MIMI-87302 format. One record per atom (N, C-alpha, C): atom name; y, x, z. Coordinates in steps of 0.2 Angstrom, whole numbers, padded with zeros to 4 digits, always signed. Layout:
NODE  a     v     u     w
NODE CA     Y     X     Z
...
//
This chain:
NODE  a     v     u     w
NODE  N -0006 +0004 +0000
NODE CA +0000 +0000 +0000
NODE  C +0006 +0004 +0000
NODE  N +0012 +0001 -0001
NODE CA +0018 +0005 -0001
NODE  C +0020 +0008 +0006
NODE  N +0023 +0014 +0006
NODE CA +0025 +0017 +0012
NODE  C +0029 +0012 +0017
NODE  N +0027 +0011 +0023
NODE CA +0030 +0007 +0027
NODE  C +0038 +0008 +0028
NODE  N +0040 +0014 +0027
NODE CA +0047 +0016 +0027
NODE  C +0051 +0016 +0021
NODE  N +0047 +0013 +0015
NODE CA +0050 +0013 +0009
NODE  C +0054 +0006 +0008
NODE  N +0060 +0006 +0007
NODE CA +0064 +0000 +0007
NODE  C +0067 +0000 -0001
NODE  N +0063 -0004 -0005
NODE CA +0065 -0005 -0012
NODE  C +0072 -0007 -0013
NODE  N +0076 -0002 -0016
NODE CA +0083 -0004 -0017
NODE  C +0085 -0009 -0022
NODE  N +0090 -0013 -0021
NODE CA +0092 -0018 -0026
NODE  C +0096 -0015 -0031
NODE  N +0095 -0017 -0037
NODE CA +0099 -0014 -0043
NODE  C +0106 -0016 -0042
NODE  N +0108 -0020 -0038
NODE CA +0115 -0022 -0037
NODE  C +0118 -0018 -0032
NODE  N +0114 -0014 -0029
NODE CA +0117 -0010 -0023
NODE  C +0116 -0002 -0025
NODE  N +0118 +0002 -0020
NODE CA +0117 +0009 -0021
NODE  C +0109 +0010 -0021
NODE  N +0107 +0015 -0025
NODE CA +0100 +0016 -0026
NODE  C +0099 +0017 -0034
NODE  N +0097 +0012 -0037
NODE CA +0097 +0012 -0044
NODE  C +0103 +0009 -0047
NODE  N +0106 +0013 -0052
NODE CA +0112 +0010 -0055
NODE  C +0110 +0005 -0061
NODE  N +0112 -0001 -0059
NODE CA +0110 -0007 -0064
NODE  C +0115 -0007 -0069
NODE  N +0113 -0009 -0075
NODE CA +0118 -0010 -0081
NODE  C +0121 -0016 -0079
NODE  N +0128 -0016 -0081
NODE CA +0132 -0022 -0080
NODE  C +0135 -0024 -0087
NODE  N +0134 -0030 -0090
NODE CA +0136 -0032 -0096
NODE  C +0140 -0039 -0094
NODE  N +0147 -0038 -0094
NODE CA +0151 -0043 -0092
NODE  C +0150 -0044 -0085
NODE  N +0148 -0050 -0083
NODE CA +0147 -0052 -0076
NODE  C +0139 -0051 -0074
NODE  N +0135 -0049 -0078
NODE CA +0128 -0049 -0077
NODE  C +0125 -0042 -0074
NODE  N +0122 -0043 -0069
NODE CA +0118 -0037 -0065
NODE  C +0111 -0040 -0064
NODE  N +0107 -0035 -0062
NODE CA +0100 -0036 -0061
NODE  C +0097 -0033 -0054
NODE  N +0092 -0036 -0052
NODE CA +0089 -0034 -0046
NODE  C +0082 -0031 -0047
NODE  N +0080 -0026 -0045
NODE CA +0074 -0023 -0046
NODE  C +0069 -0023 -0040
NODE  N +0063 -0025 -0041
NODE CA +0059 -0026 -0035
NODE  C +0051 -0025 -0037
NODE  N +0047 -0028 -0032
NODE CA +0040 -0028 -0033
NODE  C +0037 -0035 -0033
NODE  N +0033 -0037 -0038
NODE CA +0030 -0043 -0038
NODE  C +0025 -0045 -0032
NODE  N +0026 -0051 -0030
NODE CA +0022 -0053 -0024
NODE  C +0016 -0058 -0027
NODE  N +0011 -0060 -0023
NODE CA +0006 -0064 -0026
NODE  C +0008 -0071 -0028
NODE  N +0013 -0073 -0024
NODE CA +0016 -0080 -0026
NODE  C +0020 -0080 -0032
NODE  N +0021 -0074 -0035
NODE CA +0025 -0074 -0041
NODE  C +0021 -0072 -0048
NODE  N +0015 -0072 -0047
NODE CA +0010 -0070 -0053
NODE  C +0012 -0075 -0059
NODE  N +0013 -0081 -0058
NODE CA +0014 -0086 -0063
NODE  C +0021 -0083 -0067
NODE  N +0025 -0080 -0064
NODE CA +0031 -0078 -0067
NODE  C +0029 -0072 -0072
NODE  N +0025 -0068 -0069
NODE CA +0022 -0062 -0074
NODE  C +0019 -0065 -0080
NODE  N +0015 -0069 -0079
NODE CA +0011 -0072 -0085
NODE  C +0016 -0075 -0090
NODE  N +0021 -0079 -0087
NODE CA +0026 -0082 -0092
NODE  C +0030 -0077 -0096
NODE  N +0032 -0072 -0093
NODE CA +0036 -0067 -0096
NODE  C +0031 -0063 -0101
NODE  N +0025 -0062 -0099
NODE CA +0020 -0058 -0103
NODE  C +0019 -0062 -0110
NODE  N +0018 -0069 -0109
NODE CA +0017 -0073 -0115
NODE  C +0023 -0074 -0119
NODE  N +0029 -0074 -0116
NODE CA +0035 -0075 -0120
NODE  C +0036 -0068 -0125
NODE  N +0034 -0063 -0122
NODE CA +0035 -0056 -0126
NODE  C +0030 -0056 -0131
NODE  N +0023 -0058 -0129
NODE CA +0018 -0058 -0134
NODE  C +0019 -0062 -0140
NODE  N +0021 -0068 -0139
NODE CA +0022 -0073 -0144
NODE  C +0028 -0071 -0148
NODE  N +0033 -0067 -0146
NODE CA +0039 -0065 -0150
NODE  C +0037 -0059 -0154
NODE  N +0032 -0056 -0154
NODE CA +0030 -0050 -0158
NODE  C +0027 -0053 -0165
NODE  N +0028 -0049 -0170
NODE CA +0025 -0051 -0176
NODE  C +0018 -0050 -0176
NODE  N +0014 -0053 -0180
NODE CA +0007 -0053 -0180
NODE  C +0004 -0046 -0180
NODE  N +0007 -0041 -0184
NODE CA +0004 -0034 -0184
NODE  C +0007 -0030 -0178
NODE  N +0011 -0033 -0174
NODE CA +0013 -0029 -0168
NODE  C +0011 -0031 -0161
NODE  N +0007 -0036 -0161
NODE CA +0005 -0039 -0155
NODE  C +0001 -0034 -0150
NODE  N -0002 -0029 -0153
NODE CA -0005 -0024 -0149
NODE  C -0001 -0020 -0145
NODE  N +0006 -0021 -0146
NODE CA +0011 -0017 -0142
NODE  C +0011 -0019 -0134
NODE  N +0008 -0025 -0133
NODE CA +0007 -0027 -0126
NODE  C +0000 -0030 -0125
NODE  N -0003 -0027 -0119
NODE CA -0010 -0030 -0118
NODE  C -0009 -0036 -0113
NODE  N -0012 -0041 -0115
NODE CA -0012 -0048 -0112
NODE  C -0017 -0047 -0106
NODE  N -0014 -0049 -0100
NODE CA -0017 -0049 -0094
NODE  C -0018 -0056 -0091
NODE  N -0024 -0057 -0088
NODE CA -0026 -0063 -0085
NODE  C -0023 -0063 -0078
NODE  N -0022 -0069 -0075
NODE CA -0019 -0070 -0068
NODE  C -0023 -0066 -0063
NODE  N -0030 -0067 -0064
NODE CA -0035 -0063 -0059
NODE  C -0034 -0056 -0059
NODE  N -0032 -0053 -0065
NODE CA -0031 -0046 -0066
NODE  C -0025 -0044 -0062
NODE  N -0020 -0048 -0062
NODE CA -0014 -0046 -0059
NODE  C -0015 -0047 -0051
NODE  N -0018 -0052 -0049
NODE CA -0020 -0053 -0042
NODE  C -0024 -0047 -0039
NODE  N -0029 -0045 -0043
NODE CA -0033 -0039 -0041
NODE  C -0028 -0033 -0040
NODE  N -0024 -0032 -0045
NODE CA -0019 -0026 -0045
NODE  C -0015 -0026 -0039
NODE  N -0012 -0031 -0037
NODE CA -0008 -0032 -0031
NODE  C -0012 -0031 -0025
NODE  N -0018 -0034 -0025
NODE CA -0022 -0033 -0019
NODE  C -0025 -0026 -0018
NODE  N -0025 -0022 -0023
NODE CA -0028 -0015 -0023
NODE  C -0022 -0011 -0020
NODE  N -0016 -0014 -0019
NODE CA -0011 -0010 -0016
NODE  C -0007 -0006 -0021
NODE  N -0007 -0008 -0028
NODE CA -0003 -0005 -0033
NODE  C +0002 -0010 -0035
NODE  N +0008 -0008 -0036
NODE CA +0014 -0012 -0037
NODE  C +0015 -0014 -0045
NODE  N +0018 -0020 -0045
NODE CA +0020 -0022 -0052
NODE  C +0028 -0023 -0051
NODE  N +0031 -0019 -0055
NODE CA +0039 -0018 -0054
NODE  C +0042 -0024 -0058
NODE  N +0047 -0026 -0055
NODE CA +0050 -0032 -0059
NODE  C +0058 -0031 -0059
NODE  N +0061 -0034 -0064
NODE CA +0068 -0034 -0064
NODE  C +0070 -0042 -0065
NODE  N +0075 -0044 -0061
NODE CA +0077 -0051 -0061
NODE  C +0084 -0052 -0062
NODE  N +0086 -0057 -0066
NODE CA +0093 -0058 -0067
NODE  C +0097 -0061 -0061
NODE  N +0103 -0063 -0062
NODE CA +0106 -0066 -0056
NODE  C +0104 -0073 -0054
NODE  N +0100 -0076 -0059
NODE CA +0097 -0083 -0057
NODE  C +0090 -0082 -0054
NODE  N +0088 -0076 -0054
NODE CA +0081 -0075 -0051
NODE  C +0076 -0075 -0056
NODE  N +0078 -0076 -0063
NODE CA +0073 -0076 -0068
NODE  C +0070 -0069 -0069
NODE  N +0063 -0069 -0070
NODE CA +0060 -0062 -0071
NODE  C +0062 -0060 -0079
NODE  N +0065 -0055 -0080
NODE CA +0067 -0053 -0087
NODE  C +0064 -0046 -0089
NODE  N +0060 -0042 -0084
NODE CA +0057 -0036 -0086
NODE  C +0051 -0035 -0081
NODE  N +0046 -0031 -0083
NODE CA +0040 -0030 -0079
NODE  C +0036 -0024 -0081
NODE  N +0033 -0021 -0076
NODE CA +0028 -0016 -0078
NODE  C +0023 -0015 -0073
NODE  N +0017 -0013 -0074
NODE CA +0012 -0011 -0069
NODE  C +0012 -0004 -0068
NODE  N +0011 -0002 -0062
NODE CA +0010 +0005 -0060
NODE  C +0003 +0006 -0057
NODE  N -0001 +0009 -0060
NODE CA -0008 +0010 -0057
NODE  C -0009 +0017 -0055
NODE  N -0013 +0018 -0050
NODE CA -0015 +0025 -0048
NODE  C -0022 +0027 -0050
NODE  N -0022 +0033 -0053
NODE CA -0028 +0035 -0056
NODE  C -0034 +0036 -0051
NODE  N -0033 +0037 -0045
NODE CA -0038 +0038 -0040
NODE  C -0040 +0032 -0037
NODE  N -0038 +0026 -0039
NODE CA -0039 +0020 -0036
NODE  C -0046 +0017 -0039
NODE  N -0050 +0015 -0035
NODE CA -0057 +0012 -0037
NODE  C -0057 +0005 -0038
NODE  N -0051 +0002 -0037
NODE CA -0050 -0005 -0037
NODE  C -0044 -0007 -0042
NODE  N -0043 -0013 -0043
NODE CA -0037 -0015 -0047
NODE  C -0037 -0014 -0054
NODE  N -0032 -0014 -0058
NODE CA -0031 -0014 -0065
NODE  C -0030 -0007 -0067
NODE  N -0035 -0004 -0071
NODE CA -0034 +0002 -0074
NODE  C -0034 +0003 -0081
NODE  N -0040 +0002 -0084
NODE CA -0041 +0003 -0091
NODE  C -0038 +0010 -0093
NODE  N -0041 +0015 -0090
NODE CA -0038 +0022 -0091
NODE  C -0042 +0026 -0096
NODE  N -0046 +0023 -0100
NODE CA -0050 +0027 -0104
NODE  C -0046 +0031 -0109
NODE  N -0047 +0037 -0110
NODE CA -0043 +0041 -0115
NODE  C -0036 +0044 -0112
NODE  N -0034 +0042 -0106
NODE CA -0028 +0045 -0103
NODE  C -0029 +0052 -0101
NODE  N -0025 +0057 -0103
NODE CA -0025 +0064 -0101
NODE  C -0024 +0066 -0094
NODE  N -0028 +0063 -0090
NODE CA -0027 +0064 -0082
NODE  C -0030 +0071 -0080
NODE  N -0035 +0073 -0083
NODE CA -0038 +0079 -0081
NODE  C -0041 +0078 -0074
NODE  N -0041 +0084 -0070
NODE CA -0044 +0084 -0063
NODE  C -0039 +0081 -0058
NODE  N -0033 +0080 -0059
NODE CA -0028 +0078 -0054
NODE  C -0027 +0070 -0054
NODE  N -0033 +0067 -0052
NODE CA -0032 +0060 -0051
NODE  C -0028 +0058 -0046
NODE  N -0028 +0061 -0040
NODE CA -0024 +0060 -0034
NODE  C -0017 +0060 -0035
NODE  N -0015 +0064 -0040
NODE CA -0008 +0065 -0041
NODE  C -0005 +0062 -0047
NODE  N -0009 +0057 -0050
NODE CA -0007 +0054 -0056
NODE  C -0006 +0047 -0056
NODE  N +0000 +0044 -0058
NODE CA +0001 +0037 -0059
NODE  C +0001 +0035 -0066
NODE  N +0000 +0029 -0068
NODE CA +0000 +0027 -0074
NODE  C +0005 +0021 -0075
NODE  N +0009 +0021 -0080
NODE CA +0013 +0015 -0081
NODE  C +0011 +0011 -0087
NODE  N +0010 +0004 -0086
NODE CA +0007 +0000 -0091
NODE  C +0010 -0006 -0092
NODE  N +0009 -0010 -0098
NODE CA +0012 -0016 -0099
NODE  C +0019 -0017 -0098
NODE  N +0023 -0012 -0100
NODE CA +0030 -0013 -0100
NODE  C +0032 -0019 -0104
NODE  N +0036 -0023 -0102
NODE CA +0038 -0029 -0105
NODE  C +0045 -0031 -0104
NODE  N +0049 -0033 -0109
NODE CA +0056 -0035 -0108
NODE  C +0057 -0041 -0111
NODE  N +0060 -0046 -0108
NODE CA +0062 -0052 -0111
NODE  C +0066 -0051 -0118
NODE  N +0063 -0054 -0123
NODE CA +0067 -0053 -0130
NODE  C +0074 -0055 -0130
NODE  N +0076 -0060 -0125
NODE CA +0083 -0062 -0125
NODE  C +0087 -0057 -0121
NODE  N +0084 -0052 -0118
NODE CA +0088 -0047 -0114
NODE  C +0087 -0040 -0116
NODE  N +0085 -0039 -0122
NODE CA +0084 -0033 -0125
NODE  C +0091 -0030 -0126
NODE  N +0091 -0023 -0126
NODE CA +0098 -0020 -0127
NODE  C +0102 -0019 -0121
NODE  N +0099 -0021 -0115
NODE CA +0102 -0020 -0109
NODE  C +0099 -0015 -0104
NODE  N +0095 -0011 -0107
NODE CA +0092 -0005 -0103
NODE  C +0088 -0007 -0097
NODE  N +0085 -0013 -0098
NODE CA +0080 -0015 -0092
NODE  C +0074 -0011 -0092
NODE  N +0072 -0008 -0098
NODE CA +0066 -0004 -0097
NODE  C +0067 +0003 -0093
NODE  N +0074 +0005 -0094
NODE CA +0076 +0011 -0090
NODE  C +0075 +0009 -0083
NODE  N +0077 +0003 -0081
NODE CA +0077 +0002 -0074
NODE  C +0070 +0002 -0071
NODE  N +0065 -0001 -0075
NODE CA +0058 -0001 -0074
NODE  C +0055 +0006 -0073
NODE  N +0057 +0011 -0077
NODE CA +0055 +0017 -0077
NODE  C +0058 +0021 -0071
NODE  N +0064 +0020 -0070
NODE CA +0068 +0023 -0064
NODE  C +0064 +0021 -0057
NODE  N +0062 +0015 -0057
NODE CA +0059 +0012 -0051
NODE  C +0052 +0015 -0050
NODE  N +0049 +0015 -0056
NODE CA +0042 +0018 -0056
NODE  C +0042 +0025 -0053
NODE  N +0047 +0029 -0055
NODE CA +0047 +0036 -0053
NODE  C +0048 +0036 -0045
NODE  N +0052 +0032 -0043
NODE CA +0053 +0032 -0036
NODE  C +0047 +0030 -0032
NODE  N +0044 +0025 -0034
NODE CA +0038 +0022 -0030
NODE  C +0032 +0028 -0031
NODE  N +0031 +0031 -0037
NODE CA +0026 +0036 -0038
NODE  C +0027 +0042 -0033
NODE  N +0034 +0044 -0033
NODE CA +0036 +0049 -0029
NODE  C +0034 +0048 -0021
NODE  N +0036 +0042 -0019
NODE CA +0034 +0040 -0012
NODE  C +0027 +0040 -0011
NODE  N +0023 +0039 -0016
NODE CA +0016 +0039 -0015
NODE  C +0013 +0045 -0016
NODE  N +0017 +0050 -0016
NODE CA +0014 +0057 -0017
NODE  C +0012 +0059 -0024
NODE  N +0013 +0055 -0029
NODE CA +0011 +0057 -0036
NODE  C +0015 +0063 -0038
NODE  N +0012 +0066 -0043
NODE CA +0016 +0072 -0046
NODE  C +0018 +0071 -0053
NODE  N +0014 +0066 -0056
NODE CA +0016 +0064 -0063
NODE  C +0015 +0057 -0065
NODE  N +0018 +0054 -0070
NODE CA +0017 +0048 -0072
NODE  C +0015 +0048 -0080
NODE  N +0010 +0044 -0082
NODE CA +0008 +0044 -0089
NODE  C +0008 +0037 -0092
NODE  N +0010 +0037 -0098
NODE CA +0011 +0031 -0102
NODE  C +0007 +0031 -0108
NODE  N +0004 +0026 -0111
NODE CA +0001 +0026 -0117
NODE  C +0005 +0021 -0122
NODE  N +0008 +0024 -0128
NODE CA +0012 +0020 -0132
NODE  C +0009 +0020 -0139
NODE  N +0008 +0014 -0142
NODE CA +0006 +0014 -0149
NODE  C +0011 +0018 -0154
NODE  N +0008 +0022 -0159
NODE CA +0012 +0026 -0163
NODE  C +0017 +0022 -0167
NODE  N +0015 +0016 -0168
NODE CA +0020 +0011 -0172
NODE  C +0025 +0008 -0168
NODE  N +0025 +0009 -0162
NODE CA +0030 +0006 -0157
NODE  C +0035 +0011 -0156
NODE  N +0040 +0012 -0161
NODE CA +0045 +0018 -0160
NODE  C +0050 +0016 -0155
NODE  N +0052 +0010 -0154
NODE CA +0057 +0008 -0149
NODE  C +0054 +0010 -0142
NODE  N +0048 +0009 -0140
NODE CA +0045 +0011 -0134
NODE  C +0045 +0018 -0133
NODE  N +0043 +0022 -0138
NODE CA +0043 +0029 -0138
NODE  C +0050 +0032 -0137
NODE  N +0055 +0029 -0140
NODE CA +0062 +0032 -0139
NODE  C +0064 +0031 -0132
NODE  N +0062 +0025 -0129
NODE CA +0063 +0023 -0122
NODE  C +0061 +0029 -0117
NODE  N +0054 +0030 -0118
NODE CA +0051 +0035 -0114
NODE  C +0054 +0042 -0115
NODE  N +0056 +0044 -0121
NODE CA +0059 +0050 -0122
NODE  C +0066 +0051 -0119
NODE  N +0070 +0045 -0119
NODE CA +0077 +0045 -0116
NODE  C +0076 +0045 -0108
NODE  N +0070 +0044 -0105
NODE CA +0069 +0044 -0098
NODE  C +0065 +0050 -0096
NODE  N +0066 +0056 -0100
NODE CA +0063 +0062 -0098
NODE  C +0056 +0063 -0098
NODE  N +0052 +0058 -0102
NODE CA +0045 +0059 -0103
NODE  C +0044 +0063 -0109
NODE  N +0039 +0067 -0109
NODE CA +0037 +0071 -0115
NODE  C +0030 +0069 -0118
NODE  N +0029 +0071 -0124
NODE CA +0023 +0070 -0127
NODE  C +0018 +0074 -0124
NODE  N +0012 +0071 -0121
NODE CA +0007 +0075 -0118
NODE  C +0001 +0076 -0123
NODE  N -0001 +0071 -0127
NODE CA -0007 +0072 -0131
NODE  C -0007 +0065 -0136
NODE  N -0011 +0066 -0141
NODE CA -0012 +0060 -0145
NODE  C -0019 +0057 -0144
NODE  N -0020 +0051 -0146
NODE CA -0027 +0048 -0145
NODE  C -0027 +0042 -0149
NODE  N -0032 +0038 -0147
NODE CA -0034 +0032 -0151
NODE  C -0036 +0026 -0146
NODE  N -0033 +0020 -0147
NODE CA -0035 +0015 -0142
NODE  C -0042 +0014 -0142
NODE  N -0045 +0013 -0136
NODE CA -0053 +0013 -0137
NODE  C -0055 +0006 -0139
NODE  N -0051 +0001 -0139
NODE CA -0053 -0006 -0140
NODE  C -0051 -0008 -0147
NODE  N -0045 -0006 -0149
NODE CA -0042 -0009 -0156
NODE  C -0041 -0003 -0161
NODE  N -0042 +0003 -0159
NODE CA -0043 +0009 -0163
NODE  C -0036 +0011 -0167
NODE  N -0031 +0009 -0164
NODE CA -0024 +0011 -0167
NODE  C -0022 +0018 -0164
NODE  N -0018 +0022 -0167
NODE CA -0016 +0028 -0165
NODE  C -0011 +0027 -0159
NODE  N -0011 +0032 -0154
NODE CA -0007 +0031 -0148
NODE  C -0005 +0038 -0147
NODE  N +0001 +0038 -0143
NODE CA +0004 +0045 -0140
NODE  C +0004 +0044 -0133
NODE  N +0002 +0049 -0129
NODE CA +0002 +0048 -0122
NODE  C +0008 +0052 -0120
NODE  N +0013 +0049 -0116
NODE CA +0019 +0052 -0113
NODE  C +0018 +0054 -0106
NODE  N +0021 +0059 -0104
NODE CA +0020 +0061 -0097
NODE  C +0027 +0063 -0094
NODE  N +0028 +0061 -0087
NODE CA +0034 +0063 -0084
NODE  C +0032 +0067 -0077
NODE  N +0034 +0073 -0076
NODE CA +0033 +0077 -0070
NODE  C +0038 +0075 -0065
NODE  N +0036 +0073 -0059
NODE CA +0040 +0071 -0054
NODE  C +0043 +0077 -0050
NODE  N +0049 +0078 -0050
NODE CA +0052 +0084 -0046
NODE  C +0051 +0083 -0039
NODE  N +0049 +0088 -0035
NODE CA +0047 +0087 -0028
NODE  C +0052 +0084 -0024
NODE  N +0059 +0086 -0024
NODE CA +0064 +0084 -0019
NODE  C +0069 +0079 -0023
NODE  N +0068 +0078 -0029
NODE CA +0074 +0075 -0032
NODE  C +0076 +0068 -0029
NODE  N +0071 +0064 -0028
NODE CA +0072 +0057 -0025
NODE  C +0074 +0057 -0018
NODE  N +0072 +0062 -0014
NODE CA +0074 +0062 -0007
NODE  C +0081 +0064 -0007
NODE  N +0084 +0068 -0011
NODE CA +0091 +0070 -0011
NODE  C +0095 +0064 -0014
NODE  N +0092 +0061 -0019
NODE CA +0096 +0056 -0022
NODE  C +0097 +0049 -0018
NODE  N +0091 +0047 -0015
NODE CA +0091 +0041 -0011
NODE  C +0090 +0041 -0004
NODE  N +0089 +0047 -0001
NODE CA +0089 +0048 +0006
NODE  C +0082 +0046 +0009
NODE  N +0077 +0045 +0005
NODE CA +0070 +0043 +0007
NODE  C +0066 +0048 +0010
NODE  N +0062 +0047 +0015
NODE CA +0057 +0052 +0018
NODE  C +0050 +0049 +0017
NODE  N +0046 +0053 +0017
NODE CA +0039 +0051 +0017
NODE  C +0036 +0052 +0024
NODE  N +0033 +0047 +0027
NODE CA +0030 +0047 +0033
NODE  C +0023 +0051 +0033
//
């Protein structure tokens, strides 16, 4: 579970710098069990907005999978608008977890399972694109992974999903390796971010118990 001393910052407060467009700001947090329906609704909205040849850009999750992920102590990061509507989300998995949602076949984890986190199923409401919400998700994923003692975060991106690849690049991820999706056999790139040891403790004043 999350460290008891970890206090998720609101995107409207000091901590994560939330984008502001006009009067709009966003709150970053972690999905609770009672909010699973919100996750499924946003996932489906994103999925059905994609052209037929691009639907592999998001993996469709069942409600039971999301519940198992949360119960295994792994967070689902959320961004909500001022009305409380879920507008962006991502799963953070831990490579050393024997429970929850993983699907880590092909990931370049190596022997460092304890120090590796995986970010999956990044999704942004089509009506909110262009507002850097994916950047908020990745910033928060870095914070949580660091709090959990992880040393790196890995993401898998379809090679034809250029927008997602650019987002990871802009957030200091680097290309780690190439591969193929084990289910649908499309080409993928694995992106990696190495967590600096003290960066977030200095930036946010967090401590690890």
